[in-house]
NUVEX-476636 format. One record per residue (C-alpha): x, y, z; residue number from 1. Coordinates in nm, 2 decimals. Each point is the difference from the previous one (the first is absolute). Layout:
<pts>
((X, Y, Z), NUM)
...
</pts>
This chain:
<pts>
((-2.05, 2.88, -1.03), 1)
((-0.09, 0.15, -0.34), 2)
((-0.21, 0.30, -0.09), 3)
((-0.31, -0.20, -0.05), 4)
((0.02, -0.13, 0.36), 5)
((0.01, 0.36, 0.11), 6)
((-0.30, 0.10, -0.22), 7)
((-0.19, -0.30, 0.13), 8)
((0.07, 0.09, 0.37), 9)
((-0.10, 0.36, -0.06), 10)
((-0.32, -0.11, -0.18), 11)
((-0.10, -0.22, 0.29), 12)
((0.11, 0.22, 0.29), 13)
((-0.13, 0.33, -0.14), 14)
((-0.32, -0.16, -0.13), 15)
((0.06, 0.12, -0.36), 16)
((-0.01, -0.18, -0.34), 17)
((0.31, -0.13, -0.16), 18)
((0.01, 0.28, -0.26), 19)
((-0.02, 0.28, 0.26), 20)
((0.27, -0.17, 0.21), 21)
((0.23, -0.04, -0.30), 22)
((-0.05, 0.36, -0.09), 23)
((0.09, 0.12, 0.35), 24)
((0.31, -0.22, 0.02), 25)
((0.11, 0.09, -0.35), 26)
((-0.05, 0.37, 0.08), 27)
((0.19, -0.01, 0.32), 28)
((0.29, -0.19, -0.17), 29)
((0.00, 0.26, -0.28), 30)
((0.02, 0.28, 0.25), 31)
((0.29, -0.17, 0.17), 32)
((0.17, -0.06, -0.33), 33)
((-0.02, 0.37, -0.08), 34)
((0.08, 0.13, 0.35), 35)
((0.28, -0.23, 0.10), 36)
((0.35, 0.02, -0.14), 37)
((0.29, -0.24, 0.00), 38)
((0.02, -0.37, 0.01), 39)
((-0.21, -0.05, 0.32), 40)
((-0.33, -0.01, -0.19), 41)
((0.14, -0.22, -0.28), 42)
((0.10, -0.24, 0.27), 43)
((-0.34, 0.02, 0.16), 44)
((-0.18, -0.06, -0.33), 45)
((0.24, -0.29, -0.08), 46)
((-0.12, -0.18, 0.31), 47)
((-0.37, 0.03, -0.09), 48)
((-0.05, -0.17, -0.34), 49)
((-0.24, 0.21, -0.21), 50)
((0.04, 0.32, 0.20), 51)
((0.18, 0.19, -0.28), 52)
((-0.24, -0.11, -0.27), 53)
((-0.30, 0.11, 0.22), 54)
((0.17, 0.34, 0.06), 55)
((0.04, 0.04, -0.37), 56)
((-0.36, -0.11, -0.07), 57)
((-0.13, 0.27, 0.23), 58)
((0.27, 0.26, -0.08), 59)
((-0.14, 0.32, 0.17), 60)
((0.23, 0.22, -0.22), 61)
((-0.13, -0.14, -0.33), 62)
((-0.19, 0.25, -0.21), 63)
((-0.36, 0.01, 0.11), 64)
((0.06, -0.21, 0.32), 65)
((-0.19, 0.08, 0.32), 66)
((-0.22, 0.27, -0.15), 67)
((-0.32, -0.06, 0.18), 68)
((-0.12, 0.36, 0.06), 69)
((-0.05, 0.17, 0.33), 70)
((0.23, 0.21, 0.20), 71)
((0.30, -0.23, -0.02), 72)
((-0.03, -0.02, -0.38), 73)
((0.01, 0.38, -0.02), 74)
((0.30, 0.01, 0.22), 75)
((0.20, -0.26, -0.20), 76)
((0.14, 0.22, -0.27), 77)
((0.06, 0.30, 0.23), 78)
((0.18, -0.18, 0.27), 79)
((0.19, -0.22, -0.24), 80)
((0.12, 0.30, -0.20), 81)
((0.09, 0.22, 0.31), 82)
((0.14, -0.26, 0.23), 83)
((0.15, -0.25, -0.25), 84)
((-0.07, -0.35, -0.13), 85)
((0.02, -0.17, 0.34), 86)
((-0.28, 0.20, 0.15), 87)
((-0.19, -0.06, -0.32), 88)
((0.04, -0.37, 0.04), 89)
((-0.14, 0.01, 0.35), 90)
((-0.29, 0.22, -0.10), 91)
((-0.08, -0.22, -0.30), 92)
((0.02, -0.31, 0.22), 93)
((-0.24, 0.15, 0.25), 94)
((-0.24, 0.10, -0.28), 95)
((0.02, -0.35, -0.15), 96)
((-0.08, -0.16, 0.34), 97)
((-0.28, 0.25, 0.05), 98)
((-0.15, -0.10, -0.34), 99)
((0.01, -0.37, 0.08), 100)
((-0.33, 0.02, 0.19), 101)
((0.14, -0.12, 0.34), 102)
((-0.11, 0.18, 0.31), 103)
((0.25, 0.14, 0.25), 104)
((-0.02, -0.31, 0.23), 105)
((0.07, -0.23, -0.30), 106)
((0.30, 0.22, -0.11), 107)
((0.14, -0.01, 0.36), 108)
((-0.05, -0.38, 0.02), 109)
((0.17, -0.04, -0.34), 110)
((0.29, 0.21, 0.10), 111)
((0.04, -0.18, 0.33), 112)
((-0.02, -0.34, -0.17), 113)
((0.25, 0.11, -0.26), 114)
((0.25, 0.11, 0.27), 115)
((-0.05, -0.29, 0.23), 116)
((-0.06, -0.30, -0.23), 117)
((0.28, -0.03, -0.25), 118)
((0.28, -0.24, 0.10), 119)
((0.24, 0.06, -0.29), 120)
((0.20, -0.30, -0.10), 121)
((0.38, 0.04, -0.02), 122)
((0.15, 0.07, -0.34), 123)
((0.20, -0.29, -0.13), 124)
((0.30, 0.08, -0.20), 125)
</pts>
């Protein structure tokens, strides 16, 4: 399974267009990339072709990323500065998903699909 298969499944199961599904998947992968440490995430990304590239495309820590206004946007800088980059990554990710236009039911379905759907392929050496 590659990242496009995951985006397609989320698009279909959450009832959202491809662009919104891609943004949600890329944002979640970006949060994981910034939150996780060690080789576990690298191994996970290696098993889903395209995952790392999608995380980079929707890098929530890039300058100007996830600034959509609202309460979460105003908390981004404050929490990131006070609690560190990892909290900033999570808050930025939530703000990016909030700005994607999905309702809470669609976000919940996208998350459920992302967790349950991928069947990573073994890494071949």
